[in-house]
LODRENKOL-635890 format. One record per atom (N, C-alpha, C, O): residue number from 1; residue in three letters; chain; atom name; x, y negated, z. Coordinates in nm, 4 decimals, padded with zeros to 6 digits, m for minus. Example, Ala and Ser with C-alpha at 12.3 -4.5 7.8 and 13.67 -1.06 7.14 Angstrom:
PT lovex semi sevex lotor     east    north       up
PT     1  ALA     A     N  01.3190  00.5690  00.7800
PT     1  ALA     A    CA  01.2300  00.4500  00.7800
PT     1  ALA     A     C  01.3200  00.3300  00.7800
PT     1  ALA     A     O  01.4236  00.3319  00.8465
PT     2  SER     A     N  01.2850  00.2250  00.7080
PT     2  SER     A    CA  01.3670  00.1060  00.7140
PT     2  SER     A     C  01.2900 m00.0030  00.7870
PT     2  SER     A     O  01.3409 m00.1138  00.8039
This chain:
PT lovex semi sevex lotor     east    north       up
PT     1  ALA     A     N  15.4489 m09.4125  09.4425
PT     1  ALA     A    CA  15.4284 m09.5283  09.3573
PT     1  ALA     A     C  15.2834 m09.5725  09.3662
PT     1  ALA     A     O  15.1916 m09.4906  09.3620
PT     2  LEU     A     N  15.2643 m09.7019  09.3783
PT     2  LEU     A    CA  15.1301 m09.7586  09.3877
PT     2  LEU     A     C  15.0756 m09.7882  09.2490
PT     2  LEU     A     O  15.1513 m09.8239  09.1588
PT     3  PRO     A     N  14.9440 m09.7735  09.2313
PT     3  PRO     A    CA  14.8840 m09.8084  09.1021
PT     3  PRO     A     C  14.9097 m09.9554  09.0677
PT     3  PRO     A     O  14.9090 m10.0416  09.1555
PT     4  GLU     A     N  14.9320 m09.9821  08.9408
PT     4  GLU     A    CA  14.9674 m10.1167  08.8926
PT     4  GLU     A     C  14.8644 m10.2224  08.9337
PT     4  GLU     A     O  14.9022 m10.3302  08.9796
PT     5  GLU     A     N  14.7351 m10.1929  08.9179
PT     5  GLU     A    CA  14.6308 m10.2917  08.9529
PT     5  GLU     A     C  14.6327 m10.3232  09.1017
PT     5  GLU     A     O  14.6150 m10.4384  09.1411
PT     6  PHE     A     N  14.6539 m10.2212  09.1844
PT     6  PHE     A    CA  14.6617 m10.2426  09.3289
PT     6  PHE     A     C  14.7818 m10.3305  09.3626
PT     6  PHE     A     O  14.7705 m10.4243  09.4415
PT     7  ARG     A     N  14.8976 m10.2996  09.3023
PT     7  ARG     A    CA  15.0188 m10.3801  09.3253
PT     7  ARG     A     C  14.9961 m10.5255  09.2855
PT     7  ARG     A     O  15.0388 m10.6178  09.3548
PT     8  LYS     A     N  14.9284 m10.5439  09.1733
PT     8  LYS     A    CA  14.9039 m10.6802  09.1254
PT     8  LYS     A     C  14.8122 m10.7567  09.2215
PT     8  LYS     A     O  14.8339 m10.8749  09.2481
PT     9  GLU     A     N  14.7104 m10.6888  09.2727
PT     9  GLU     A    CA  14.6192 m10.7542  09.3677
PT     9  GLU     A     C  14.6922 m10.7905  09.4970
PT     9  GLU     A     O  14.6760 m10.9006  09.5495
PT    10  VAL     A     N  14.7727 m10.6968  09.5478
PT    10  VAL     A    CA  14.8516 m10.7243  09.6680
PT    10  VAL     A     C  14.9463 m10.8409  09.6417
PT    10  VAL     A     O  14.9612 m10.9300  09.7254
PT    11  HIS     A     N  15.0099 m10.8395  09.5252
PT    11  HIS     A    CA  15.1023 m10.9477  09.4868
PT    11  HIS     A     C  15.0311 m11.0829  09.4887
PT    11  HIS     A     O  15.0820 m11.1788  09.5467
PT    12  GLN     A     N  14.9149 m11.0912  09.4262
PT    12  GLN     A    CA  14.8432 m11.2180  09.4191
PT    12  GLN     A     C  14.8067 m11.2695  09.5580
PT    12  GLN     A     O  14.8196 m11.3888  09.5854
PT    13  ARG     A     N  14.7617 m11.1810  09.6446
PT    13  ARG     A    CA  14.7283 m11.2220  09.7824
PT    13  ARG     A     C  14.8532 m11.2669  09.8573
PT    13  ARG     A     O  14.8514 m11.3665  09.9297
PT    14  TRP     A     N  14.9616 m11.1918  09.8386
PT    14  TRP     A    CA  15.0869 m11.2235  09.9075
PT    14  TRP     A     C  15.1402 m11.3585  09.8602
PT    14  TRP     A     O  15.1855 m11.4389  09.9416
PT    15  VAL     A     N  15.1353 m11.3839  09.7308
PT    15  VAL     A    CA  15.1826 m11.5114  09.6763
PT    15  VAL     A     C  15.1003 m11.6273  09.7328
PT    15  VAL     A     O  15.1561 m11.7297  09.7723
PT    16  ARG     A     N  14.9688 m11.6113  09.7365
PT    16  ARG     A    CA  14.8842 m11.7178  09.7938
PT    16  ARG     A     C  14.9253 m11.7486  09.9375
PT    16  ARG     A     O  14.9338 m11.8649  09.9769
PT    17  ASP     A     N  14.9509 m11.6426  10.0162
PT    17  ASP     A    CA  14.9902 m11.6622  10.1555
PT    17  ASP     A     C  15.1279 m11.7268  10.1664
PT    17  ASP     A     O  15.1485 m11.8154  10.2493
PT    18  VAL     A     N  15.2218 m11.6832  10.0836
PT    18  VAL     A    CA  15.3559 m11.7420  10.0864
PT    18  VAL     A     C  15.3494 m11.8905  10.0513
PT    18  VAL     A     O  15.4126 m11.9726  10.1178
PT    19  ILE     A     N  15.2743 m11.9253  09.9484
PT    19  ILE     A    CA  15.2638 m12.0658  09.9088
PT    19  ILE     A     C  15.1988 m12.1475  10.0199
PT    19  ILE     A     O  15.2430 m12.2585  10.0494
PT    20  ALA     A     N  15.0942 m12.0931  10.0814
PT    20  ALA     A    CA  15.0229 m12.1662  10.1865
PT    20  ALA     A     C  15.1051 m12.1777  10.3153
PT    20  ALA     A     O  15.1014 m12.2813  10.3817
PT    21  ASN     A     N  15.1795 m12.0716  10.3512
PT    21  ASN     A    CA  15.2414 m12.0673  10.4837
PT    21  ASN     A     C  15.3908 m12.0377  10.4866
PT    21  ASN     A     O  15.4513 m12.0406  10.5938
PT    22  GLY     A     N  15.4507 m12.0098  10.3742
PT    22  GLY     A    CA  15.5872 m11.9595  10.3751
PT    22  GLY     A     C  15.6984 m12.0607  10.3632
PT    22  GLY     A     O  15.8151 m12.0222  10.3562
PT    23  PHE     A     N  15.6671 m12.1874  10.3607
PT    23  PHE     A    CA  15.7720 m12.2872  10.3400
PT    23  PHE     A     C  15.7930 m12.3770  10.4613
PT    23  PHE     A     O  15.8500 m12.4855  10.4500
PT    24  GLU     A     N  15.7468 m12.3312  10.5770
PT    24  GLU     A    CA  15.7639 m12.4090  10.6997
PT    24  GLU     A     C  15.9121 m12.4266  10.7333
PT    24  GLU     A     O  15.9510 m12.5274  10.7923
PT    25  ALA     A     N  15.9937 m12.3296  10.6963
PT    25  ALA     A    CA  16.1375 m12.3369  10.7241
PT    25  ALA     A     C  16.2012 m12.4583  10.6569
PT    25  ALA     A     O  16.3028 m12.5092  10.7042
PT    26  LEU     A     N  16.1421 m12.5050  10.5471
PT    26  LEU     A    CA  16.1998 m12.6209  10.4769
PT    26  LEU     A     C  16.1960 m12.7470  10.5623
PT    26  LEU     A     O  16.2704 m12.8417  10.5369
PT    27  ASP     A     N  16.1096 m12.7484  10.6637
PT    27  ASP     A    CA  16.1050 m12.8632  10.7540
PT    27  ASP     A     C  16.2295 m12.8691  10.8429
PT    27  ASP     A     O  16.2673 m12.9762  10.8904
PT    28  ARG     A     N  16.2930 m12.7535  10.8652
PT    28  ARG     A    CA  16.4071 m12.7450  10.9567
PT    28  ARG     A     C  16.5406 m12.7271  10.8862
PT    28  ARG     A     O  16.6455 m12.7482  10.9471
PT    29  LEU     A     N  16.5386 m12.6895  10.7617
PT    29  LEU     A    CA  16.6619 m12.6566  10.6902
PT    29  LEU     A     C  16.7142 m12.7742  10.6090
PT    29  LEU     A     O  16.6385 m12.8607  10.5648
PT    30  ARG     A     N  16.8419 m12.7748  10.5912
PT    30  ARG     A    CA  16.9050 m12.8778  10.5077
PT    30  ARG     A     C  16.9063 m12.8271  10.3635
PT    30  ARG     A     O  16.9609 m12.7208  10.3339
PT    31  ILE     A     N  16.8461 m12.9041  10.2762
PT    31  ILE     A    CA  16.8406 m12.8687  10.1349
PT    31  ILE     A     C  16.9725 m12.9099  10.0714
PT    31  ILE     A     O  17.0187 m13.0218  10.0934
PT    32  PRO     A     N  17.0340 m12.8223  09.9933
PT    32  PRO     A    CA  17.1610 m12.8571  09.9283
PT    32  PRO     A     C  17.1492 m12.9881  09.8485
PT    32  PRO     A     O  17.0530 m13.0093  09.7747
PT    33  GLN     A     N  17.2482 m13.0737  09.8651
PT    33  GLN     A    CA  17.2504 m13.2040  09.7981
PT    33  GLN     A     C  17.2339 m13.1887  09.6468
PT    33  GLN     A     O  17.3045 m13.1097  09.5843
PT    34  GLY     A     N  17.1418 m13.2632  09.5887
PT    34  GLY     A    CA  17.1225 m13.2636  09.4442
PT    34  GLY     A     C  17.0502 m13.1423  09.3899
PT    34  GLY     A     O  17.0436 m13.1238  09.2684
PT    35  ALA     A     N  16.9958 m13.0592  09.4776
PT    35  ALA     A    CA  16.9261 m12.9377  09.4324
PT    35  ALA     A     C  16.7865 m12.9740  09.3828
PT    35  ALA     A     O  16.6948 m12.9952  09.4621
PT    36  THR     A     N  16.7720 m12.9806  09.2524
PT    36  THR     A    CA  16.6408 m13.0120  09.1954
PT    36  THR     A     C  16.5852 m12.8951  09.1159
PT    36  THR     A     O  16.4719 m12.9000  09.0680
PT    37  GLU     A     N  16.6654 m12.7898  09.1018
PT    37  GLU     A    CA  16.6186 m12.6709  09.0303
PT    37  GLU     A     C  16.5826 m12.5630  09.1305
PT    37  GLU     A     O  16.6565 m12.5360  09.2251
PT    38  VAL     A     N  16.4681 m12.5026  09.1076
PT    38  VAL     A    CA  16.4175 m12.3970  09.1942
PT    38  VAL     A     C  16.3940 m12.2737  09.1080
PT    38  VAL     A     O  16.3360 m12.2824  08.9997
PT    39  GLN     A     N  16.4396 m12.1589  09.1572
PT    39  GLN     A    CA  16.4132 m12.0337  09.0870
PT    39  GLN     A     C  16.3178 m11.9521  09.1729
PT    39  GLN     A     O  16.3386 m11.9357  09.2932
PT    40  ALA     A     N  16.2133 m11.9016  09.1093
PT    40  ALA     A    CA  16.1170 m11.8158  09.1778
PT    40  ALA     A     C  16.1190 m11.6789  09.1131
PT    40  ALA     A     O  16.0936 m11.6649  08.9935
PT    41  LYS     A     N  16.1495 m11.5776  09.1936
PT    41  LYS     A    CA  16.1434 m11.4388  09.1468
PT    41  LYS     A     C  16.0163 m11.3779  09.2031
PT    41  LYS     A     O  15.9854 m11.3941  09.3211
PT    42  SER     A     N  15.9433 m11.3081  09.1182
PT    42  SER     A    CA  15.8216 m11.2416  09.1628
PT    42  SER     A     C  15.8027 m11.1121  09.0850
PT    42  SER     A     O  15.8591 m11.0935  08.9771
PT    43  ALA     A     N  15.7221 m11.0229  09.1424
PT    43  ALA     A    CA  15.6997 m10.8928  09.0800
PT    43  ALA     A     C  15.6202 m10.9044  08.9506
PT    43  ALA     A     O  15.6375 m10.8243  08.8587
PT    44  PHE     A     N  15.5337 m11.0038  08.9441
PT    44  PHE     A    CA  15.4500 m11.0285  08.8265
PT    44  PHE     A     C  15.4601 m11.1757  08.7894
PT    44  PHE     A     O  15.4999 m11.2585  08.8714
PT    45  GLU     A     N  15.4244 m11.2074  08.6674
PT    45  GLU     A    CA  15.4235 m11.3467  08.6240
PT    45  GLU     A     C  15.3253 m11.4260  08.7089
PT    45  GLU     A     O  15.2153 m11.3793  08.7386
PT    46  LEU     A     N  15.3661 m11.5464  08.7477
PT    46  LEU     A    CA  15.2762 m11.6327  08.8232
PT    46  LEU     A     C  15.1651 m11.6830  08.7331
PT    46  LEU     A     O  15.1866 m11.7101  08.6149
PT    47  SER     A     N  15.0460 m11.6952  08.7901
PT    47  SER     A    CA  14.9359 m11.7540  08.7149
PT    47  SER     A     C  14.9592 m11.9048  08.7076
PT    47  SER     A     O  15.0411 m11.9586  08.7821
PT    48  ASP     A     N  14.8879 m11.9725  08.6189
PT    48  ASP     A    CA  14.9006 m12.1185  08.6095
PT    48  ASP     A     C  14.8673 m12.1836  08.7430
PT    48  ASP     A     O  14.9336 m12.2786  08.7847
PT    49  LYS     A     N  14.7640 m12.1323  08.8102
PT    49  LYS     A    CA  14.7238 m12.1879  08.9396
PT    49  LYS     A     C  14.8331 m12.1669  09.0440
PT    49  LYS     A     O  14.8658 m12.2593  09.1185
PT    50  GLU     A     N  14.8902 m12.0462  09.0502
PT    50  GLU     A    CA  14.9975 m12.0189  09.1459
PT    50  GLU     A     C  15.1178 m12.1085  09.1193
PT    50  GLU     A     O  15.1779 m12.1622  09.2124
PT    51  ARG     A     N  15.1525 m12.1242  08.9927
PT    51  ARG     A    CA  15.2663 m12.2082  08.9539
PT    51  ARG     A     C  15.2421 m12.3535  08.9972
PT    51  ARG     A     O  15.3308 m12.4175  09.0537
PT    52  THR     A     N  15.1220 m12.4045  08.9705
PT    52  THR     A    CA  15.0867 m12.5419  09.0080
PT    52  THR     A     C  15.0914 m12.5596  09.1590
PT    52  THR     A     O  15.1444 m12.6590  09.2085
PT    53  GLU     A     N  15.0359 m12.4631  09.2326
PT    53  GLU     A    CA  15.0353 m12.4710  09.3789
PT    53  GLU     A     C  15.1768 m12.4617  09.4357
PT    53  GLU     A     O  15.2094 m12.5314  09.5318
PT    54  LEU     A     N  15.2603 m12.3770  09.3778
PT    54  LEU     A    CA  15.3980 m12.3644  09.4234
PT    54  LEU     A     C  15.4736 m12.4949  09.4020
PT    54  LEU     A     O  15.5429 m12.5421  09.4921
PT    55  LYS     A     N  15.4607 m12.5531  09.2838
PT    55  LYS     A    CA  15.5301 m12.6795  09.2555
PT    55  LYS     A     C  15.4813 m12.7909  09.3480
PT    55  LYS     A     O  15.5611 m12.8728  09.3937
PT    56  ALA     A     N  15.3512 m12.7945  09.3759
PT    56  ALA     A    CA  15.2954 m12.8966  09.4653
PT    56  ALA     A     C  15.3479 m12.8774  09.6078
PT    56  ALA     A     O  15.3813 m12.9750  09.6749
PT    57  LYS     A     N  15.3554 m12.7531  09.6541
PT    57  LYS     A    CA  15.4051 m12.7256  09.7892
PT    57  LYS     A     C  15.5524 m12.7633  09.8007
PT    57  LYS     A     O  15.5944 m12.8217  09.9006
PT    58  LEU     A     N  15.6304 m12.7301  09.6988
PT    58  LEU     A    CA  15.7718 m12.7663  09.6999
PT    58  LEU     A     C  15.7895 m12.9179  09.7021
PT    58  LEU     A     O  15.8749 m12.9690  09.7747
PT    59  LYS     A     N  15.7108 m12.9894  09.6243
PT    59  LYS     A    CA  15.7200 m13.1355  09.6240
PT    59  LYS     A     C  15.6813 m13.1920  09.7606
PT    59  LYS     A     O  15.7442 m13.2857  09.8099
PT    60  GLU     A     N  15.5778 m13.1346  09.8210
PT    60  GLU     A    CA  15.5350 m13.1785  09.9542
PT    60  GLU     A     C  15.6465 m13.1584  10.0566
PT    60  GLU     A     O  15.6734 m13.2476  10.1371
PT    61  LYS     A     N  15.7111 m13.0430  10.0542
PT    61  LYS     A    CA  15.8127 m13.0099  10.1540
PT    61  LYS     A     C  15.9469 m13.0774  10.1271
PT    61  LYS     A     O  16.0164 m13.1176  10.2204
PT    62  LEU     A     N  15.9830 m13.0896  09.9994
PT    62  LEU     A    CA  16.1133 m13.1454  09.9642
PT    62  LEU     A     C  16.1104 m13.2968  09.9465
PT    62  LEU     A     O  16.2109 m13.3646  09.9680
PT    63  GLY     A     N  15.9949 m13.3489  09.9072
PT    63  GLY     A    CA  15.9837 m13.4926  09.8856
PT    63  GLY     A     C  16.0218 m13.5368  09.7458
PT    63  GLY     A     O  16.0308 m13.6568  09.7196
PT    64  PHE     A     N  16.0443 m13.4427  09.6555
PT    64  PHE     A    CA  16.0770 m13.4780  09.5168
PT    64  PHE     A     C  16.0348 m13.3638  09.4245
PT    64  PHE     A     O  16.0154 m13.2503  09.4680
PT    65  ASP     A     N  16.0210 m13.3971  09.2950
PT    65  ASP     A    CA  15.9860 m13.2965  09.1953
PT    65  ASP     A     C  16.1048 m13.2048  09.1695
PT    65  ASP     A     O  16.2205 m13.2448  09.1826
PT    66  THR     A     N  16.0738 m13.0819  09.1328
PT    66  THR     A    CA  16.1779 m12.9853  09.0999
PT    66  THR     A     C  16.1472 m12.9225  08.9650
PT    66  THR     A     O  16.0337 m12.9235  08.9175
PT    67  LYS     A     N  16.2510 m12.8683  08.9057
PT    67  LYS     A    CA  16.2345 m12.7903  08.7828
PT    67  LYS     A     C  16.2254 m12.6445  08.8250
PT    67  LYS     A     O  16.3188 m12.5899  08.8838
PT    68  LEU     A     N  16.1130 m12.5822  08.7948
PT    68  LEU     A    CA  16.0891 m12.4446  08.8357
PT    68  LEU     A     C  16.1184 m12.3490  08.7213
PT    68  LEU     A     O  16.0638 m12.3628  08.6118
PT    69  THR     A     N  16.2052 m12.2517  08.7477
PT    69  THR     A    CA  16.2267 m12.1424  08.6527
PT    69  THR     A     C  16.1790 m12.0146  08.7210
PT    69  THR     A     O  16.1924 m11.9978  08.8422
PT    70  GLU     A     N  16.1239 m11.9263  08.6410
PT    70  GLU     A    CA  16.0670 m11.8039  08.6947
PT    70  GLU     A     C  16.1381 m11.6825  08.6375
PT    70  GLU     A     O  16.1867 m11.6834  08.5245
PT    71  GLN     A     N  16.1425 m11.5797  08.7181
PT    71  GLN     A    CA  16.2020 m11.4532  08.6757
PT    71  GLN     A     C  16.1143 m11.3409  08.7301
PT    71  GLN     A     O  16.0791 m11.3402  08.8481
PT    72  ILE     A     N  16.0795 m11.2466  08.6439
PT    72  ILE     A    CA  16.0038 m11.1297  08.6855
PT    72  ILE     A     C  16.1020 m11.0281  08.7411
PT    72  ILE     A     O  16.1981 m10.9903  08.6741
PT    73  GLU     A     N  16.0779 m10.9844  08.8625
PT    73  GLU     A    CA  16.1658 m10.8901  08.9324
PT    73  GLU     A     C  16.0775 m10.7846  09.0000
PT    73  GLU     A     O  16.0354 m10.8044  09.1139
PT    74  PRO     A     N  16.0489 m10.6730  08.9320
PT    74  PRO     A    CA  15.9590 m10.5714  08.9877
PT    74  PRO     A     C  15.9992 m10.5212  09.1264
PT    74  PRO     A     O  15.9129 m10.4813  09.2045
PT    75  GLY     A     N  16.1274 m10.5226  09.1577
PT    75  GLY     A    CA  16.1745 m10.4759  09.2876
PT    75  GLY     A     C  16.1267 m10.5592  09.4048
PT    75  GLY     A     O  16.1353 m10.5152  09.5194
PT    76  VAL     A     N  16.0766 m10.6789  09.3782
PT    76  VAL     A    CA  16.0230 m10.7653  09.4835
PT    76  VAL     A     C  15.8979 m10.7013  09.5453
PT    76  VAL     A     O  15.8651 m10.7286  09.6608
PT    77  ILE     A     N  15.8296 m10.6181  09.4705
PT    77  ILE     A    CA  15.7065 m10.5465  09.5043
PT    77  ILE     A     C  15.5875 m10.6414  09.5025
PT    77  ILE     A     O  15.4934 m10.6201  09.4260
PT    78  ALA     A     N  15.5896 m10.7450  09.5846
PT    78  ALA     A    CA  15.4842 m10.8474  09.5892
PT    78  ALA     A     C  15.5441 m10.9714  09.6528
PT    78  ALA     A     O  15.6428 m10.9628  09.7259
PT    79  GLY     A     N  15.4850 m11.0865  09.6254
PT    79  GLY     A    CA  15.5326 m11.2107  09.6851
PT    79  GLY     A     C  15.6363 m11.2816  09.6003
PT    79  GLY     A     O  15.6458 m11.2607  09.4793
PT    80  LEU     A     N  15.7144 m11.3667  09.6674
PT    80  LEU     A    CA  15.8113 m11.4529  09.5990
PT    80  LEU     A     C  15.9441 m11.4566  09.6713
PT    80  LEU     A     O  15.9500 m11.4469  09.7939
PT    81  VAL     A     N  16.0510 m11.4708  09.5938
PT    81  VAL     A    CA  16.1819 m11.5058  09.6468
PT    81  VAL     A     C  16.2167 m11.6377  09.5785
PT    81  VAL     A     O  16.2330 m11.6438  09.4566
PT    82  VAL     A     N  16.2280 m11.7430  09.6594
PT    82  VAL     A    CA  16.2506 m11.8775  09.6059
PT    82  VAL     A     C  16.3914 m11.9230  09.6413
PT    82  VAL     A     O  16.4306 m11.9214  09.7580
PT    83  SER     A     N  16.4671 m11.9635  09.5398
PT    83  SER     A    CA  16.6034 m12.0127  09.5595
PT    83  SER     A     C  16.6087 m12.1606  09.5243
PT    83  SER     A     O  16.5657 m12.2030  09.4170
PT    84  ILE     A     N  16.6632 m12.2382  09.6187
PT    84  ILE     A    CA  16.6845 m12.3814  09.5983
PT    84  ILE     A     C  16.8326 m12.4033  09.6228
PT    84  ILE     A     O  16.8774 m12.4099  09.7373
PT    85  GLY     A     N  16.9082 m12.4146  09.5145
PT    85  GLY     A    CA  17.0537 m12.4191  09.5296
PT    85  GLY     A     C  17.1005 m12.2901  09.5940
PT    85  GLY     A     O  17.0688 m12.1816  09.5454
PT    86  SER     A     N  17.1761 m12.3006  09.7038
PT    86  SER     A    CA  17.2258 m12.1817  09.7737
PT    86  SER     A     C  17.1283 m12.1317  09.8805
PT    86  SER     A     O  17.1535 m12.0288  09.9432
PT    87  LEU     A     N  17.0194 m12.2018  09.9017
PT    87  LEU     A    CA  16.9190 m12.1647  10.0009
PT    87  LEU     A     C  16.8196 m12.0660  09.9401
PT    87  LEU     A     O  16.7650 m12.0916  09.8328
PT    88  VAL     A     N  16.7957 m11.9537  10.0074
PT    88  VAL     A    CA  16.7027 m11.8522  09.9585
PT    88  VAL     A     C  16.5948 m11.8301  10.0632
PT    88  VAL     A     O  16.6240 m11.7994  10.1788
PT    89  LEU     A     N  16.4697 m11.8461  10.0212
PT    89  LEU     A    CA  16.3545 m11.8185  10.1062
PT    89  LEU     A     C  16.2884 m11.6923  10.0530
PT    89  LEU     A     O  16.2311 m11.6925  09.9441
PT    90  ASP     A     N  16.2966 m11.5848  10.1302
PT    90  ASP     A    CA  16.2472 m11.4557  10.0841
PT    90  ASP     A     C  16.1093 m11.4283  10.1431
PT    90  ASP     A     O  16.0964 m11.3911  10.2597
PT    91  GLY     A     N  16.0074 m11.4473  10.0614
PT    91  GLY     A    CA  15.8694 m11.4203  10.0993
PT    91  GLY     A     C  15.8170 m11.2992  10.0246
PT    91  GLY     A     O  15.7021 m11.2969  09.9805
PT    92  SER     A     N  15.9025 m11.1985  10.0107
PT    92  SER     A    CA  15.8628 m11.0803  09.9350
PT    92  SER     A     C  15.8187 m10.9681  10.0285
PT    92  SER     A     O  15.8596 m10.9627  10.1445
PT    93  LEU     A     N  15.7360 m10.8801  09.9776
PT    93  LEU     A    CA  15.6948 m10.7622  10.0522
PT    93  LEU     A     C  15.8159 m10.6726  10.0769
PT    93  LEU     A     O  15.8268 m10.6116  10.1832
PT    94  LYS     A     N  15.9057 m10.6642  09.9811
PT    94  LYS     A    CA  16.0270 m10.5836  09.9977
PT    94  LYS     A     C  16.1045 m10.6292  10.1211
PT    94  LYS     A     O  16.1475 m10.5462  10.2011
PT    95  PHE     A     N  16.1227 m10.7594  10.1371
PT    95  PHE     A    CA  16.1956 m10.8141  10.2512
PT    95  PHE     A     C  16.1220 m10.7833  10.3817
PT    95  PHE     A     O  16.1848 m10.7472  10.4813
PT    96  ALA     A     N  15.9887 m10.7973  10.3816
PT    96  ALA     A    CA  15.9101 m10.7684  10.5015
PT    96  ALA     A     C  15.9255 m10.6222  10.5432
PT    96  ALA     A     O  15.9372 m10.5925  10.6621
PT    97  ILE     A     N  15.9255 m10.5320  10.4471
PT    97  ILE     A    CA  15.9439 m10.3895  10.4760
PT    97  ILE     A     C  16.0837 m10.3654  10.5333
PT    97  ILE     A     O  16.0991 m10.2918  10.6308
PT    98  GLN     A     N  16.1847 m10.4269  10.4733
PT    98  GLN     A    CA  16.3215 m10.4109  10.5219
PT    98  GLN     A     C  16.3363 m10.4647  10.6642
PT    98  GLN     A     O  16.4052 m10.4040  10.7462
PT    99  GLU     A     N  16.2724 m10.5777  10.6943
PT    99  GLU     A    CA  16.2779 m10.6357  10.8283
PT    99  GLU     A     C  16.2146 m10.5424  10.9307
PT    99  GLU     A     O  16.2672 m10.5252  11.0406
PT   100  GLN     A     N  16.1015 m10.4824  10.8942
PT   100  GLN     A    CA  16.0361 m10.3869  10.9837
PT   100  GLN     A     C  16.1264 m10.2659  11.0091
PT   100  GLN     A     O  16.1386 m10.2198  11.1226
PT   101  ALA     A     N  16.1885 m10.2156  10.9046
PT   101  ALA     A    CA  16.2776 m10.1004  10.9180
PT   101  ALA     A     C  16.3964 m10.1340  11.0082
PT   101  ALA     A     O  16.4361 m10.0523  11.0914
PT   102  ARG     A     N  16.4535 m10.2543  10.9921
PT   102  ARG     A    CA  16.5653 m10.2967  11.0770
PT   102  ARG     A     C  16.5222 m10.3071  11.2230
PT   102  ARG     A     O  16.5941 m10.2639  11.3131
PT   103  ALA     A     N  16.4054 m10.3644  11.2453
PT   103  ALA     A    CA  16.3553 m10.3798  11.3820
PT   103  ALA     A     C  16.3337 m10.2435  11.4480
PT   103  ALA     A     O  16.3663 m10.2253  11.5653
PT   104  LYS     A     N  16.2799 m10.1497  11.3740
PT   104  LYS     A    CA  16.2555 m10.0150  11.4283
PT   104  LYS     A     C  16.3876 m09.9437  11.4577
PT   104  LYS     A     O  16.3997 m09.8744  11.5587
PT   105  SER     A     N  16.4863 m09.9607  11.3696
PT   105  SER     A    CA  16.6143 m09.8941  11.3939
PT   105  SER     A     C  16.6853 m09.9541  11.5159
PT   105  SER     A     O  16.7565 m09.8823  11.5861
PT   106  LYS     A     N  16.6676 m10.0823  11.5422
PT   106  LYS     A    CA  16.7270 m10.1449  11.6613
PT   106  LYS     A     C  16.6601 m10.0927  11.7875
PT   106  LYS     A     O  16.7257 m10.0718  11.8896
PT   107  GLN     A     N  16.5284 m10.0715  11.7798
PT   107  GLN     A    CA  16.4543 m10.0202  11.8969
PT   107  GLN     A     C  16.4951 m09.8774  11.9303
PT   107  GLN     A     O  16.5044 m09.8403  12.0473
PT   108  SER     A     N  16.5194 m09.7978  11.8268
PT   108  SER     A    CA  16.5523 m09.6570  11.8516
PT   108  SER     A     C  16.7018 m09.6347  11.8721
PT   108  SER     A     O  16.7429 m09.5285  11.9187
PT   109  GLY     A     N  16.7820 m09.7330  11.8379
PT   109  GLY     A    CA  16.9282 m09.7161  11.8451
PT   109  GLY     A     C  16.9837 m09.7793  11.9618
PT   109  GLY     A     O  17.1048 m09.7745  11.9829
């Protein structure tokens, strides 16, 4: 188990990176019709600045305002899992670790 302060610092850095670089897929994906509600799951509560930056990035990528709801999910470890309708963008540390584990098992198997 990692110390809480360390986890929080990693989370904040990861969230900044996800907001800055993690929504490129939205340029290529079809957003579900009428999806104006966005749910963000994160290990810690988003700061006001993170929330503002996330909403601005979503508006930039989607072309319209969204209603953002947040959920604290400690299992995310760090980062964000953003759901727009049925579309899920997983920018969490948990997902990154799982992807690495899958890649290693494919190499050895």
